[in-house]
N, C-alpha and C positions, 0 to 999 in steps of 0.2 A: 827357626825362630833367632833373631841374633841376639846372643849372649850378653848381659848384663852383667856389671861386676859393683861391688864397693870397693872403691880405690882406698878410702878413708874415712874412719869413723872415729867420733870421741864423746865422752861424755863430762858431764861437772858429777860433784860428787852431790847426790840428791840428800834433800836435809830441809832442816828449817833455818834458811838463808835470809834471816831477819834486815842485819844490814846491806845484802847485796840487791841490786834491780834487776830488773828482767832482760835490760840490756846486758848488766855485766854477764850475766849467766849464758846467755845466747852467743856473746862475743868470745866466752872462754871455749865453748862446744864449737865454736867457726872456726876458731885459729886452730884446736886440737884436728879437726878433722882435716883444714888446709894442710897441716903440718903433716899427717898420719898420709895424706894422700901425694903429696908434693905440688896441688893444684897452686892457684893463685886466685885470689877474688876475681880476677877478670877473666878467667877461663870458665867461671859458670855460666851457662846459657840461660838456667831456670831456678827457682827457687819455689818450695812447697812447705810452707809454714803450719805447723798442727801447733796450735793456743787456744784452749777452748776457754780460758779463764776469765781473758784480758777485758771482755764486756761485762761481764757479772762482777768481777771482783775490781777491776780498774778503770771501768768503764770507758776503755777504748773500743769504739764498736766498729763495723764496716771494714776498714784497712790494718788492723793489727798488723798483718805480715809487713806490709810498707812501711809502715811508722818503725817499728824493729830494724828491717833491714836497712832504712836510711839513718839509723844510730848505729850498726855496724859494719860499715862501708860497702855495702851492697845496694846498687843502684843500675837503673837502665834497662834491667832485665825482666823479662814477666814474674811476678809473684803472686801465688796464688795460695790464697788461704783456706786450711784444711779443717772441718769442725766434723767429726764422726765420734762423738762421746770417747770415751778411753782408748779406743782403735783410732783416735787421730794422727797418732804417731807412723803407725804404721802402712796408715791410709796413704799419708805423705808420701811414703816411700815407695808405695804402688804406683801413684800416680809420676812420681819420678820414671819410675821403669816404663811405663806407657809413653810418655814424654819421647824419652830416649830411645823405644822402638819406634816411635813415627819419624824418626828423623829431623824433630824440632830443633833438636840439639843434642849435643853429644859429651856433656859433662851437666850434670843436675845436682842440685842439695835440696836435702829431707832434711828440715830443723825443727826441731820439738822445743817449746818453752815456758816454763810457768812460775808464777809465783802463786802459792797458794794458801800460804801462811800469813792473815791478815789480822788485824786486832779484833774483828768481829767474826769469830771462828763460826759462829751459826751462818754467817752467810756463806761461808765456804763449804760446809755440810749441804748447805740449801742448794748447791749445786748439782749435787745428787741427784736431789730430786728433780729435775729437769729431764733427767735421760730416760724418759718415757713419755707417752701420751698425756701431756699435763691435763688435758679438756676432761679426761677419765679419772685422774689419779686415785681418786678413791676406790673407785672399782678397780684398776688395775692394783693397789694395795692388797684388797678383799680377794682377788682372785689368785693373786700368788703367792700369799699366806695360807691358803687353803692346803698348798702341796705340803704342809706340814703336819696335818692333822692326823692325829692316831698316834702321835710318840706324846709320851708322859713327860711332861719337863719337872725335872727335879726341883723342891723349893731352893730359895737363892740363888737360882742359877740366872737372874733377869738385873740388870744393871739397872741403878736408882738413878743415873744421869742421863741425859739426853743422849739418844745416838741416831743414826741415818736412819730411816726407814729401809734403805737399800738393805743395811746388816740383818732384818728382821726378815728380809727376802733371802738373802743367803741363809739365814738359820732354816729356812721353810723348806730350801733346797736340799739342804744337809738332812731334814727330818725324812725328807722325803726318799733321797737314797738310803737313809738307815733302814725305814720300813719296808723299801723294794728290796733292797739287796743285801740287808744285814749290817752293813757299814756303822763303824761305832765311834764315838766320840774321841776314844784312845787313837783310833787309826789316824783322826782327823788331826791329832795332836802330833801324831808322829810325823804329819807330812811339815806342820809347823816348828816343830823342833828342828828337823831335817835343815828346812830353810835357813832357820837363824844359826846354826852351825855353819850351813856353807859361808855366810854371810859375813863369817870372822875373817876371812880369806880374801874380802871385796871391798878394797879401799874408798870405792864409790858407793858403799851401801850407809844407808840413812842409819840403821841399827847394825852392832855391830858384837853381839850378845847372844852367847848362848842359853839354851833353854832345855832342858831335859823335858821328856812327854811328862812327866808326874809336876814339873813347874807351870808347865801350858796348861794342863788341867785344873791347877789350883790358883792360877792366875783370876785376877779380877773377872766376872763374867759379862759380858754384853748381852747377850742372848740364847740361850741352850740352841744347839752345844756350841756354840763360838763363844771363846774366851779373847781377851785384849791381844794375846800377842798374835793370834789366827789374824788380826785385822791388818790390811795397810793403812799404813798413816799418812796425812796430809803433808804433803813433801813440795819441795821448792828443786828445780833443777832443768837442767838441758842436756841434749843429745844432739849431736848431727852426722851425716853421713855426705860423704860424696860417692855419686854414682855416675857410671863412665859405659860408654861404648868401646869395643876395641879400639876403633879410632879415637875416642875420648883419651884411654888410656897413653896411648903412643902419644897424644898431645901435649900432657902434661908431665910424662915421662915416668910415670907410676913404674912402679917396683912390681913387676908381674909375679913374683914369690909371695908377697904379700896381699895379693886381690882375690877376693872371695865372691865366686859366682855366686848370683842369684838363681838357682837352679828352677824356682817356683815362685810365683807371686797374686794371690788368690784372695779377692775381697769376696764375701758374700752377704746377703741380709736375711732376715728371719724369714720363715714359714709361719702360718698359724695352726702349728701341730697339735697333736695332742699329748698331753704326761704318760698316757700310754703308746707313744711313739718314738722312745729315745733315739732309735735308729734314724731317725730323720732330723737330729738335732743340726742347726746350723753347721757349728763348728766339724762335725764328723763329715756332713757334705763337703764343706769347703776342703778338710783336710785329703778327703779322696779324690778332688777333683787336683790339688795341688801335688799326691803323689803320682796320679796320671802324667801330670804335666812334666813331673821331674824323669819320670820313667824310675821311680823308686817307691819303696813301701818302709811301714813302720821297721821291719827286721831291719833295714838298712840304716836306720839314723842311730846315732852315738852319744846326742846330747838334746837337749829340749829345753827351752823357755816358754812357760806357759803364765797365763794370765790368772793370779791368785789374789784378787782382791781382798778374798777369804781364804783360808787353808784349803775349804772343801772344792774351791776351783780347780784346784792343781788335779785333787781326783777325779772330778767330772771330764777335763779335760784330757789328762791321761787316756782316760777310755776314750773320745770322743778322736784322737789321733792315733787310735789302733795301738800305742804302748801298752795297755792292759786292756784283758777281756772287759766286757762290759759288767758294770757291776763288781769287778776287783781291783777296782784302783787303790782302795783304802788297805786291802789286803797286800798288794804289791808293795805299798808304802810304808804298810808297817814290818813287812819283812826284808827293807831296805833295798830293793831293785834300783829305786831312783835315786839312792844316797850314792855320792860321791866314792868310788870302786865299786859301785853296785853293776847290776844288769845294763841300766840305760838312765845315767844321773839326769836329773831334769831340777831347772830353777839352781845352778851351780853359784849364779850370781847372787842367791838370797832370795830372789823373787819378790814380789811385791809387798808381802809382809815384812820385809828387812829390807831391801833394799830400796824402797819409797816409790812412790806413784804418781810423780807430777804430770798429770794427766796426758797432756800431749806430747811429752817428752817420753811416757813411758815404753811405748813399742820401738823407739830407737834404742832406747837405754837397754832393751832386749837381745837386739841384733847385736849390738855393741858385745854384749856377751859371749855371743854363737861366735862373731869375727873374731873375738880374743882366742875363744876356743878353736877354733877351725885353722888359727893361725901357729897354735900351741904356745901361745904370750899370756897363758891364764897362773900361770906360777905355780900357788900351794893349792888351787881349785882346779889345776888343767885334767880333763877327761884325754888321757893318753892314746894316741892314735883317732883322735876325731877327725872326720872327714866329712860327714855329711849331719846336720843340724836342723832341727826345726822348731820354728815359732808361731806361737798363737796367741793373739791378743784381741778381744772384745770388747762392746761398749753399749752401751745402754742395754733397755730391756725393750721385746714388743711379742704379744703374747705370753709364752712361758720358757723364752729365751735370750738371747743377745741380740739385738737389733741389728748389729753390724760385728763382723767377725773376719781378721786376716790373718794368713796363713802365710808364713814364707818359708821356704826350703834351699838352704845355703850349704854348697860344696865346692871343697877344694881340690 
């Protein structure tokens, strides 16, 4: 299989960019990736654009990628619009890899950009409730919240302000894990505190404030066991990656010392498994496939970025990726295994909870962090000696798990 490389990658600061346009954010990310790779706009043979809020929040349907590309100087090449819920950015990267391997081009761009902060916050929050079968929304909700039955909810642990139904579902997943494996709210808070501490060292993070475990537990509740700092915010931002074949690298004159190889790129969709079949989780199966393609295993990974729209996500995905035994992700987190300086740092960027979650840009932002780590350019958050890294990025819900999951393994 022909090797594919990330030759250049860049991201904007994620956050509330009320004064900036989608075009402005995308242009910054594109220019950064081009400068990082040494490529010119004319070198790009295909564009894969991930942006899933355009239609819902800006009213731009059908050709959002073509419209955006026309404003940032990209024209005359195929533009593919990618929508795969929160996994859209990683899916754009995966499709770029397939395009390069097919021989359609030797240089491809994956670009994710979103403007999620709009005056009507309820409209932005409502977007999340399209990430399942909308024809059976109430049935979906009832099925998923049942996961949390059997855990006594302490008084005062429910917000009196509106929140997304998906947070109630994340809470139900937490409670299922708590009653099944003995995971505690404190362990979930340990993940959150760790990620907020990591974010202090990331200039692109939306939040750069530390929290202790006690402060996370004492923060305003959303729905038990989730408190406010455990949740990803609404975010604006963009990220871009220039991917190349070896011929493409030579053509653009990329510095081979800074190019990172994509050792595996896997997209997998849900199965209608039962709650009592965690060994069939879509992320676990996708990770197993990725390890086989890369010829590596969990024991070979040095750093990871996983999807933590709520802090519980990191615990679940650390187990699915084989970085912790099933049911022990919370124990490992509380012990410090996943903290900088620990056995295998996870979410050195600060994770979605801190760095932010501009849906279509999220996956490429995760890969930006891992490329930076493998290049040894992460500064105060550097994992020393990192040579292999894994990313997990999920999106939507179908049955009792993510509708789509992307796994990438990167190597130097």
